[in-house]
All heavy atoms as an XYZ file, in Angstrom:
692
protein
N    -148.971    -43.771     82.562
C    -150.233    -43.854     83.236
C    -151.257    -44.429     82.266
O    -151.332    -44.006     81.116
C    -150.647    -42.455     83.708
C    -151.893    -42.471     84.524
S    -152.389    -40.841     85.049
C    -152.946    -40.189     83.499
N    -152.040    -45.394     82.720
C    -153.012    -46.027     81.841
C    -154.444    -45.574     82.112
O    -155.313    -45.784     81.274
C    -152.949    -47.560     81.963
O    -153.241    -47.938     83.311
C    -151.582    -48.080     81.560
N    -154.681    -44.952     83.285
C    -156.030    -44.494     83.590
C    -155.989    -43.484     84.736
O    -155.167    -43.602     85.647
C    -156.909    -45.685     83.979
C    -158.369    -45.372     84.105
C    -159.184    -46.636     84.361
O    -158.653    -47.700     84.675
N    -160.482    -46.524     84.222
N    -156.887    -42.487     84.673
C    -157.064    -41.519     85.754
C    -158.558    -41.425     86.017
O    -159.320    -40.993     85.167
C    -156.494    -40.154     85.369
C    -156.761    -39.042     86.362
C    -156.624    -39.250     87.721
C    -157.132    -37.788     85.923
C    -156.861    -38.226     88.643
C    -157.361    -36.751     86.821
C    -157.226    -36.973     88.185
N    -158.978    -41.875     87.173
C    -160.383    -41.792     87.567
C    -160.574    -40.640     88.528
O    -160.133    -40.708     89.673
N    -161.195    -39.572     88.059
C    -161.431    -38.377     88.862
C    -162.840    -38.493     89.422
O    -163.827    -38.205     88.744
C    -161.292    -37.140     87.955
C    -161.304    -35.823     88.677
C    -160.233    -35.432     89.449
C    -162.390    -34.969     88.546
C    -160.234    -34.204     90.088
C    -162.403    -33.739     89.179
C    -161.319    -33.359     89.961
N    -162.956    -38.967     90.670
C    -164.272    -39.253     91.235
C    -164.221    -39.231     92.754
O    -163.164    -39.097     93.353
C    -164.764    -40.601     90.738
C    -163.914    -41.750     91.205
C    -164.403    -43.053     90.673
N    -163.772    -44.147     91.397
C    -163.855    -45.387     91.056
N    -164.558    -45.734     90.012
N    -163.255    -46.322     91.748
N    -165.378    -39.375     93.349
C    -165.510    -39.446     94.802
C    -165.924    -40.856     95.193
O    -166.567    -41.538     94.411
C    -166.566    -38.440     95.281
C    -166.028    -37.029     95.257
O    -164.925    -36.792     95.700
N    -166.792    -36.122     94.702
N    -165.590    -41.341     96.352
C    -164.930    -40.590     97.416
C    -163.420    -40.446     97.220
O    -162.788    -39.628     97.851
C    -165.231    -41.398     98.674
C    -165.352    -42.807     98.188
C    -165.949    -42.699     96.796
N    -162.832    -41.262     96.320
C    -161.392    -41.170     96.060
C    -161.143    -41.274     94.564
O    -161.729    -42.113     93.891
C    -160.623    -42.294     96.762
C    -160.829    -42.326     98.225
N    -160.199    -41.463     99.080
C    -161.616    -43.104     99.000
C    -160.583    -41.708    100.319
N    -161.457    -42.702    100.300
N    -160.260    -40.446     94.080
C    -159.791    -40.577     92.706
C    -158.716    -41.653     92.691
O    -158.247    -42.093     93.750
C    -159.215    -39.247     92.222
O    -160.232    -38.264     92.173
N    -158.322    -42.087     91.506
C    -157.282    -43.111     91.425
C    -156.506    -42.968     90.123
O    -156.961    -42.355     89.165
C    -157.875    -44.522     91.528
C    -158.748    -44.870     90.357
C    -158.213    -45.486     89.230
C    -160.106    -44.564     90.355
C    -159.008    -45.784     88.140
C    -160.899    -44.854     89.270
C    -160.347    -45.459     88.168
O    -161.127    -45.743     87.083
N    -155.330    -43.543     90.124
C    -154.463    -43.595     88.959
C    -154.082    -45.059     88.768
O    -153.765    -45.754     89.738
C    -153.176    -42.771     89.186
C    -153.499    -41.339     89.536
C    -152.261    -42.843     87.981
C    -152.305    -40.584     90.091
N    -154.088    -45.517     87.527
C    -153.583    -46.844     87.198
C    -152.246    -46.650     86.492
O    -152.159    -45.874     85.531
C    -154.547    -47.580     86.261
C    -155.905    -47.848     86.848
C    -155.893    -48.987     87.848
O    -155.139    -49.948     87.720
N    -156.741    -48.880     88.854
N    -151.215    -47.319     86.972
C    -149.876    -47.197     86.401
C    -149.354    -48.549     85.949
O    -149.544    -49.551     86.637
C    -148.893    -46.639     87.446
C    -149.172    -45.275     88.037
C    -148.170    -44.974     89.139
C    -149.111    -44.220     86.959
N    -148.678    -48.564     84.809
C    -147.932    -49.737     84.358
C    -146.490    -49.502     84.782
O    -145.886    -48.494     84.416
C    -148.010    -49.894     82.844
C    -149.378    -50.274     82.325
C    -149.743    -51.729     82.575
O    -148.832    -52.572     82.662
O    -150.945    -52.004     82.693
N    -145.949    -50.415     85.579
C    -144.634    -50.254     86.180
C    -143.767    -51.466     85.821
O    -144.245    -52.608     85.891
C    -144.771    -50.146     87.723
C    -143.435    -49.991     88.397
C    -145.703    -48.988     88.090
N    -142.489    -51.249     85.441
C    -141.609    -52.387     85.156
C    -141.527    -53.324     86.362
O    -141.449    -52.870     87.507
C    -140.248    -51.732     84.888
C    -140.559    -50.325     84.503
C    -141.798    -49.959     85.269
N    -141.558    -54.625     86.095
C    -141.537    -55.600     87.189
C    -140.145    -56.154     87.495
O    -139.990    -57.004     88.356
C    -142.503    -56.747     86.908
C    -142.109    -57.605     85.717
O    -141.041    -57.364     85.111
O    -142.880    -58.530     85.398
N    -139.115    -55.695     86.761
C    -137.764    -56.177     86.994
C    -137.448    -57.473     86.270
O    -136.339    -57.983     86.338
N    -138.438    -58.036     85.575
C    -138.253    -59.291     84.846
C    -138.485    -59.098     83.355
O    -138.684    -60.064     82.636
C    -139.227    -60.340     85.378
C    -139.070    -60.647     86.840
C    -140.158    -61.588     87.303
C    -140.106    -61.751     88.810
N    -141.247    -62.517     89.306
N    -138.511    -57.838     82.917
C    -138.745    -57.543     81.510
C    -140.205    -57.294     81.167
O    -140.531    -56.971     80.030
N    -141.078    -57.432     82.129
C    -142.510    -57.188     81.914
C    -142.972    -55.979     82.708
O    -142.161    -55.186     83.195
N    -144.258    -55.858     82.821
C    -144.837    -54.777     83.620
C    -145.927    -55.329     84.520
O    -146.478    -56.403     84.263
C    -145.445    -53.668     82.728
O    -146.460    -54.230     81.916
C    -144.402    -52.979     81.882
N    -146.212    -54.580     85.564
C    -147.337    -54.878     86.451
C    -148.169    -53.610     86.575
O    -147.660    -52.508     86.405
C    -146.879    -55.358     87.850
C    -146.213    -56.709     87.766
C    -145.972    -54.350     88.513
N    -149.444    -53.785     86.845
C    -150.343    -52.634     86.974
C    -150.601    -52.349     88.457
O    -151.026    -53.215     89.193
C    -151.667    -52.887     86.272
C    -152.602    -51.676     86.398
C    -153.827    -51.846     85.583
N    -153.461    -51.650     84.201
C    -154.315    -51.295     83.261
N    -155.574    -51.110     83.545
N    -153.914    -51.133     82.024
N    -150.310    -51.099     88.839
C    -150.569    -50.627     90.189
C    -151.806    -49.753     90.189
O    -152.006    -48.928     89.285
C    -149.391    -49.798     90.699
C    -148.272    -50.626     91.242
C    -147.302    -51.261     90.530
C    -148.009    -50.906     92.605
N    -146.439    -51.914     91.371
C    -146.856    -51.717     92.660
C    -148.625    -50.551     93.797
C    -146.317    -52.177     93.847
C    -148.086    -51.003     94.988
C    -146.946    -51.813     95.004
N    -152.627    -49.888     91.197
C    -153.780    -49.024     91.402
C    -153.433    -48.090     92.558
O    -153.202    -48.545     93.685
C    -155.020    -49.853     91.748
O    -156.133    -49.003     91.909
N    -153.366    -46.794     92.254
C    -152.933    -45.804     93.232
C    -154.120    -44.923     93.602
O    -154.676    -44.217     92.756
C    -151.781    -44.929     92.669
C    -150.697    -45.784     92.005
C    -151.236    -44.030     93.757
C    -149.938    -46.689     92.939
N    -154.519    -44.960     94.859
C    -155.643    -44.165     95.344
C    -155.190    -42.739     95.624
O    -154.086    -42.514     96.113
C    -156.185    -44.800     96.622
C    -157.419    -44.141     97.162
C    -157.934    -44.871     98.393
O    -158.065    -46.108     98.339
O    -158.181    -44.205     99.392
N    -156.076    -41.773     95.319
C    -155.773    -40.353     95.508
C    -156.923    -39.720     96.260
O    -157.899    -40.378     96.611
C    -155.581    -39.719     94.137
C    -154.633    -38.566     94.062
C    -153.985    -37.956     95.084
C    -154.223    -37.885     92.883
N    -153.197    -36.947     94.618
C    -153.328    -36.878     93.256
C    -154.534    -38.011     91.549
C    -152.739    -36.005     92.355
C    -153.945    -37.159     90.640
C    -153.044    -36.164     91.044
N    -156.854    -38.431     96.480
C    -157.914    -37.705     97.179
C    -159.171    -37.617     96.322
O    -159.151    -37.892     95.129
C    -157.435    -36.282     97.510
O    -156.300    -36.323     98.330
N    -160.276    -37.162     96.928
C    -161.527    -36.942     96.212
C    -161.476    -35.686     95.357
O    -160.533    -34.891     95.428
N    -162.501    -35.495     94.544
C    -162.515    -34.404     93.576
C    -162.455    -33.021     94.206
O    -161.748    -32.146     93.708
C    -163.749    -34.493     92.665
O    -164.932    -34.438     93.465
C    -163.732    -35.769     91.849
N    -163.177    -32.787     95.295
C    -163.174    -31.450     95.915
C    -161.787    -31.087     96.415
O    -161.298    -29.976     96.192
C    -164.189    -31.381     97.049
N    -161.131    -32.023     97.072
C    -159.784    -31.778     97.591
C    -158.794    -31.542     96.455
O    -157.993    -30.602     96.501
C    -159.337    -32.965     98.441
O    -158.019    -32.795     98.893
N    -158.843    -32.380     95.431
C    -157.914    -32.227     94.311
C    -158.156    -30.918     93.558
O    -157.211    -30.216     93.208
C    -158.012    -33.420     93.356
C    -157.452    -34.742     93.893
C    -157.722    -35.869     92.918
C    -155.971    -34.626     94.194
N    -159.428    -30.585     93.308
C    -159.742    -29.351     92.587
C    -159.225    -28.137     93.344
O    -158.667    -27.215     92.743
C    -161.261    -29.234     92.344
O    -161.682    -30.345     91.553
C    -161.612    -27.940     91.622
N    -159.355    -28.138     94.654
C    -158.869    -27.004     95.448
C    -157.349    -26.887     95.404
O    -156.795    -25.846     95.741
C    -159.347    -27.110     96.901
O    -158.663    -28.144     97.579
N    -156.682    -27.961     94.965
C    -155.223    -27.965     94.860
C    -154.751    -27.933     93.406
O    -153.592    -28.222     93.106
C    -154.674    -29.201     95.573
C    -154.991    -29.181     97.066
C    -154.638    -30.483     97.729
O    -153.502    -30.933     97.660
N    -155.615    -31.111     98.353
N    -155.677    -27.583     92.481
C    -155.297    -27.386     91.085
C    -155.348    -28.601     90.189
O    -154.950    -28.537     89.029
N    -155.834    -29.740     90.688
C    -155.945    -30.950     89.879
C    -157.397    -31.089     89.439
O    -158.304    -31.091     90.279
C    -155.513    -32.209     90.669
C    -154.112    -32.052     91.238
C    -155.646    -33.466     89.808
C    -153.005    -31.955     90.227
N    -157.620    -31.194     88.121
C    -158.972    -31.332     87.581
C    -159.067    -32.570     86.699
O    -158.053    -33.222     86.426
C    -159.330    -30.074     86.789
C    -159.315    -28.825     87.662
C    -159.566    -27.545     86.877
O    -159.547    -27.587     85.637
O    -159.771    -26.509     87.537
N    -160.254    -32.849     86.230
C    -160.502    -34.054     85.419
C    -159.527    -34.177     84.246
O    -159.045    -35.253     83.936
C    -161.939    -34.056     84.905
C    -162.303    -35.293     84.127
C    -163.775    -35.336     83.742
N    -164.673    -35.150     84.878
C    -165.035    -36.113     85.733
N    -164.570    -37.332     85.579
N    -165.856    -35.853     86.733
N    -159.194    -33.095     83.585
C    -158.321    -33.146     82.413
C    -156.848    -32.926     82.697
O    -156.039    -32.875     81.771
N    -156.470    -32.818     83.969
C    -155.076    -32.543     84.315
C    -154.149    -33.672     83.891
O    -153.064    -33.432     83.366
C    -154.930    -32.287     85.826
O    -155.727    -31.155     86.185
C    -153.489    -32.036     86.220
N    -154.554    -34.905     84.126
C    -153.750    -36.070     83.748
C    -154.435    -36.809     82.615
O    -155.668    -36.916     82.591
C    -153.558    -37.008     84.936
C    -152.797    -36.440     86.129
C    -152.782    -37.448     87.272
C    -151.396    -36.060     85.741
N    -153.632    -37.325     81.696
C    -154.164    -38.051     80.542
C    -153.438    -39.388     80.387
O    -152.275    -39.526     80.777
C    -153.972    -37.228     79.282
C    -154.644    -35.871     79.365
C    -154.986    -35.359     77.988
N    -155.596    -34.046     78.054
C    -156.902    -33.828     78.176
N    -157.719    -34.844     78.275
N    -157.382    -32.606     78.207
N    -154.136    -40.329     79.813
C    -153.533    -41.634     79.523
C    -152.268    -41.388     78.706
O    -152.260    -40.594     77.775
C    -154.527    -42.531     78.761
C    -153.835    -43.782     78.256
C    -155.709    -42.874     79.648
N    -151.190    -42.037     79.104
C    -149.906    -41.885     78.440
C    -148.960    -40.934     79.145
O    -147.761    -40.943     78.872
N    -149.495    -40.095     80.059
C    -148.617    -39.209     80.824
C    -147.625    -40.044     81.628
O    -147.978    -41.077     82.207
C    -149.411    -38.335     81.807
C    -150.068    -37.135     81.160
O    -149.812    -36.876     79.968
O    -150.843    -36.453     81.857
N    -146.382    -39.577     81.648
C    -145.363    -40.216     82.470
C    -145.308    -39.447     83.779
O    -145.054    -38.244     83.787
C    -143.988    -40.194     81.767
C    -142.919    -40.775     82.671
C    -144.060    -40.963     80.452
N    -145.585    -40.132     84.874
C    -145.583    -39.504     86.193
C    -144.699    -40.305     87.135
O    -144.523    -41.513     86.963
C    -147.012    -39.387     86.782
C    -147.868    -38.457     85.961
C    -147.674    -40.739     86.914
N    -144.147    -39.612     88.096
C    -143.407    -40.264     89.170
C    -144.227    -40.070     90.432
O    -144.624    -38.956     90.765
C    -142.027    -39.644     89.332
C    -141.127    -39.923     88.149
C    -139.742    -39.393     88.375
C    -138.856    -39.714     87.190
N    -137.488    -39.251     87.404
N    -144.486    -41.173     91.117
C    -145.354    -41.155     92.285
C    -144.619    -41.717     93.487
O    -143.968    -42.759     93.383
C    -146.633    -41.999     92.022
C    -147.501    -42.068     93.259
C    -147.406    -41.443     90.844
N    -144.718    -41.009     94.606
C    -144.323    -41.562     95.895
C    -145.630    -41.942     96.563
O    -146.567    -41.136     96.591
C    -143.547    -40.532     96.748
C    -143.310    -41.072     98.149
C    -142.227    -40.162     96.080
N    -145.720    -43.174     97.045
C    -146.981    -43.654     97.592
C    -146.756    -44.547     98.804
O    -145.690    -45.150     98.952
C    -147.745    -44.419     96.516
N    -147.769    -44.613     99.639
C    -147.770    -45.537    100.777
C    -148.401    -46.834    100.314
O    -149.571    -46.837     99.898
C    -148.585    -44.959    101.934
O    -148.012    -43.769    102.401
N    -147.656    -47.933    100.358
C    -148.197    -49.201     99.844
C    -149.288    -49.773    100.745
O    -149.386    -49.450    101.926
C    -146.977    -50.121     99.827
C    -146.068    -49.559    100.871
C    -146.306    -48.071    100.876
N    -150.076    -50.640    100.149
C    -151.111    -51.358    100.890
C    -150.469    -52.164    102.014
O    -149.323    -52.603    101.914
C    -151.838    -52.310     99.938
O    -152.684    -53.183    100.656
N    -151.218    -52.370    103.055
C    -150.733    -53.208    104.165
C    -150.857    -54.690    103.840
O    -150.311    -55.536    104.539
C    -151.530    -52.902    105.426
C    -151.280    -51.519    105.941
C    -152.084    -51.249    107.182
N    -151.932    -49.865    107.566
C    -152.799    -49.185    108.274
N    -153.903    -49.781    108.687
N    -152.586    -47.933    108.582
N    -151.586    -55.000    102.777
C    -151.779    -56.389    102.374
C    -150.605    -56.810    101.498
O    -150.404    -56.282    100.408
C    -153.111    -56.565    101.613
C    -153.284    -58.001    101.152
C    -154.282    -56.099    102.459
N    -149.818    -57.747    101.996
C    -148.631    -58.200    101.265
C    -149.002    -58.712     99.880
O    -149.933    -59.484     99.710
C    -147.938    -59.302    102.068
C    -146.642    -59.739    101.456
C    -145.928    -60.754    102.312
C    -144.673    -61.173    101.591
N    -143.610    -61.513    102.474
N    -148.255    -58.234     98.874
C    -148.454    -58.672     97.506
C    -149.516    -57.914     96.736
O    -149.637    -58.072     95.527
N    -150.304    -57.089     97.413
C    -151.350    -56.318     96.741
C    -150.724    -55.102     96.069
O    -149.984    -54.357     96.697
C    -152.403    -55.875     97.762
C    -153.594    -55.216     97.161
C    -154.661    -54.924     98.196
O    -154.391    -54.132     99.115
O    -155.764    -55.487     98.069
N    -150.997    -54.892     94.799
C    -150.402    -53.802     94.030
C    -151.290    -52.568     94.103
O    -151.806    -52.069     93.113
C    -150.165    -54.231     92.581
C    -149.256    -55.447     92.404
C    -149.117    -55.806     90.941
C    -147.907    -55.213     93.047
N    -151.476    -52.090     95.320
C    -152.289    -50.911     95.600
C    -151.517    -50.016     96.552
O    -150.748    -50.488     97.374
C    -153.619    -51.301     96.228
C    -154.479    -52.163     95.315
C    -155.750    -52.638     95.993
N    -156.551    -51.542     96.495
C    -157.496    -50.896     95.807
N    -157.739    -51.258     94.562
N    -158.187    -49.924     96.333
N    -151.771    -48.708     96.424
C    -151.076    -47.754     97.281
C    -151.884    -46.458     97.335
O    -152.877    -46.308     96.624
C    -149.671    -47.482     96.742
N    -151.439    -45.528     98.186
C    -152.074    -44.217     98.291
C    -151.034    -43.139     97.988
O    -149.931    -43.157     98.538
C    -152.656    -44.012     99.676
C    -153.422    -42.720     99.794
C    -154.242    -42.659    101.062
O    -154.173    -43.533    101.906
N    -155.013    -41.610    101.189
N    -151.397    -42.190     97.118
C    -150.484    -41.126     96.699
C    -150.026    -40.288     97.891
O    -150.823    -39.863     98.710
C    -151.148    -40.187     95.664
C    -150.229    -39.014     95.335
C    -151.523    -40.921     94.399
N    -148.721    -40.064     97.958
C    -148.121    -39.103     98.886
C    -147.710    -37.867     98.086
O    -147.968    -36.739     98.481
C    -146.907    -39.715     99.621
C    -146.180    -38.673    100.448
C    -147.343    -40.903    100.471
N    -147.071    -38.088     96.931
C    -146.714    -36.987     96.033
C    -146.656    -37.499     94.610
O    -146.481    -38.700     94.367
C    -145.381    -36.350     96.438
O    -144.324    -37.268     96.315
N    -146.821    -36.565     93.673
C    -146.837    -36.899     92.258
C    -146.139    -35.780     91.493
O    -146.329    -34.607     91.810
C    -148.280    -37.033     91.773
C    -148.475    -37.301     90.283
C    -149.594    -38.302     90.086
C    -148.788    -36.018     89.532
N    -145.328    -36.158     90.488
C    -144.633    -35.191     89.634
C    -144.772    -35.636     88.183
O    -144.595    -36.814     87.867
C    -143.130    -35.097     89.996
C    -142.386    -34.207     89.008
C    -142.941    -34.598     91.414
N    -145.115    -34.673     87.311
C    -145.081    -34.903     85.867
C    -143.991    -33.974     85.347
O    -144.173    -32.760     85.253
C    -146.435    -34.587     85.227
C    -146.459    -34.893     83.737
C    -147.821    -34.706     83.135
N    -148.284    -33.337     83.344
C    -149.546    -32.950     83.258
N    -150.489    -33.820     82.987
N    -149.876    -31.690     83.448
N    -142.826    -34.526     85.029
C    -141.645    -33.729     84.702
C    -141.781    -32.916     83.425
O    -141.191    -31.853     83.319
C    -140.410    -34.625     84.626
C    -140.008    -35.141     85.988
C    -138.746    -35.972     85.956
O    -138.280    -36.361     84.861
O    -138.199    -36.225     87.040
N    -142.574    -33.378     82.442
C    -142.621    -32.682     81.154
C    -143.051    -31.226     81.292
O    -142.683    -30.397     80.482
C    -143.507    -33.409     80.147
C    -144.996    -33.262     80.378
C    -145.786    -33.934     79.276
C    -147.273    -33.692     79.468
N    -148.063    -34.310     78.434
N    -143.849    -30.913     82.323
C    -144.296    -29.531     82.507
C    -144.173    -29.038     83.944
O    -144.596    -27.943     84.269
C    -145.729    -29.354     82.014
C    -146.731    -30.207     82.794
O    -146.328    -30.939     83.723
O    -147.929    -30.145     82.459
N    -143.584    -29.856     84.814
C    -143.354    -29.437     86.188
C    -144.547    -29.571     87.116
O    -144.491    -29.145     88.267
N    -145.640    -30.184     86.647
C    -146.787    -30.395     87.522
C    -146.338    -31.195     88.734
O    -145.670    -32.220     88.609
C    -147.888    -31.171     86.787
C    -149.056    -31.622     87.669
C    -149.942    -30.427     88.003
C    -149.847    -32.721     86.995
N    -146.694    -30.717     89.922
C    -146.388    -31.485     91.129
C    -147.538    -31.350     92.110
O    -148.249    -30.345     92.134
C    -145.076    -31.023     91.763
O    -145.194    -29.705     92.249
N    -147.723    -32.376     92.899
C    -148.771    -32.417     93.912
C    -148.214    -33.166     95.106
O    -147.481    -34.139     94.963
C    -150.003    -33.150     93.375
C    -151.119    -33.214     94.363
C    -152.157    -32.336     94.482
C    -151.319    -34.197     95.376
N    -152.971    -32.714     95.506
C    -152.473    -33.858     96.080
C    -150.608    -35.327     95.764
C    -152.963    -34.597     97.147
C    -151.079    -36.065     96.839
C    -152.250    -35.705     97.507
N    -148.571    -32.735     96.285
C    -148.205    -33.478     97.485
C    -147.124    -32.794     98.274
O    -147.011    -31.566     98.266
N    -146.323    -33.593     98.936
C    -145.292    -33.077     99.829
C    -144.299    -32.233     99.066
O    -143.647    -32.694     98.146
C    -144.567    -34.212    100.537
C    -145.419    -35.081    101.441
C    -144.596    -36.230    101.999
C    -146.010    -34.263    102.583
N    -144.212    -30.981     99.411
C    -143.273    -30.079     98.759
C    -141.856    -30.381     99.222
O    -141.614    -30.649    100.388
C    -143.611    -28.613     99.061
C    -145.011    -28.242     98.620
C    -145.162    -28.401     97.131
C    -146.551    -28.004     96.694
N    -146.980    -28.572     95.474
N    -140.927    -30.359     98.286
C    -139.532    -30.590     98.624
C    -139.146    -32.048     98.680
O    -137.999    -32.378     98.858
N    -140.115    -32.947     98.512
C    -139.792    -34.376     98.517
C    -139.141    -34.747     97.210
O    -139.609    -34.393     96.135
C    -141.060    -35.193     98.705
C    -140.794    -36.667     98.573
C    -141.492    -37.484     99.629
O    -142.039    -36.921    100.554
O    -141.440    -38.695     99.492
N    -138.034    -35.446     97.282
C    -137.350    -35.874     96.068
C    -138.039    -37.106     95.516
O    -138.281    -38.072     96.219
C    -135.889    -36.206     96.374
C    -135.112    -36.542     95.134
C    -133.659    -36.729     95.446
C    -132.940    -36.876     94.134
N    -132.062    -37.931     93.996
N    -138.397    -37.056     94.239
C    -139.021    -38.182     93.558
C    -138.022    -38.738     92.567
O    -137.629    -38.054     91.650
C    -140.318    -37.733     92.832
C    -140.953    -38.918     92.135
C    -141.287    -37.095     93.818
N    -137.572    -39.980     92.765
C    -136.583    -40.606     91.863
C    -137.261    -41.461     90.827
O    -138.256    -42.045     91.011
C    -135.619    -41.477     92.660
C    -134.724    -40.643     93.569
O    -134.360    -39.536     93.177
O    -134.431    -41.134     94.675
């Protein structure tokens, strides 16, 4: 993860993801607003630059746009999870 913006109306995560060609691409992943996230245990300091997270997201409807909306998120190093319970994140 390269950035976590904890703000309203929507928080966001920036991820560097392998592009399959030996490089990386940056995805902008939209998340819920601060009140919703805080009520679910996510706060400004919960995620930090460099954290490795696995995200299931709904992609943008605009073809080729590297944007999506979080459905679920898992940080395996400590078991942090958010979103759909029981969803397998590969």
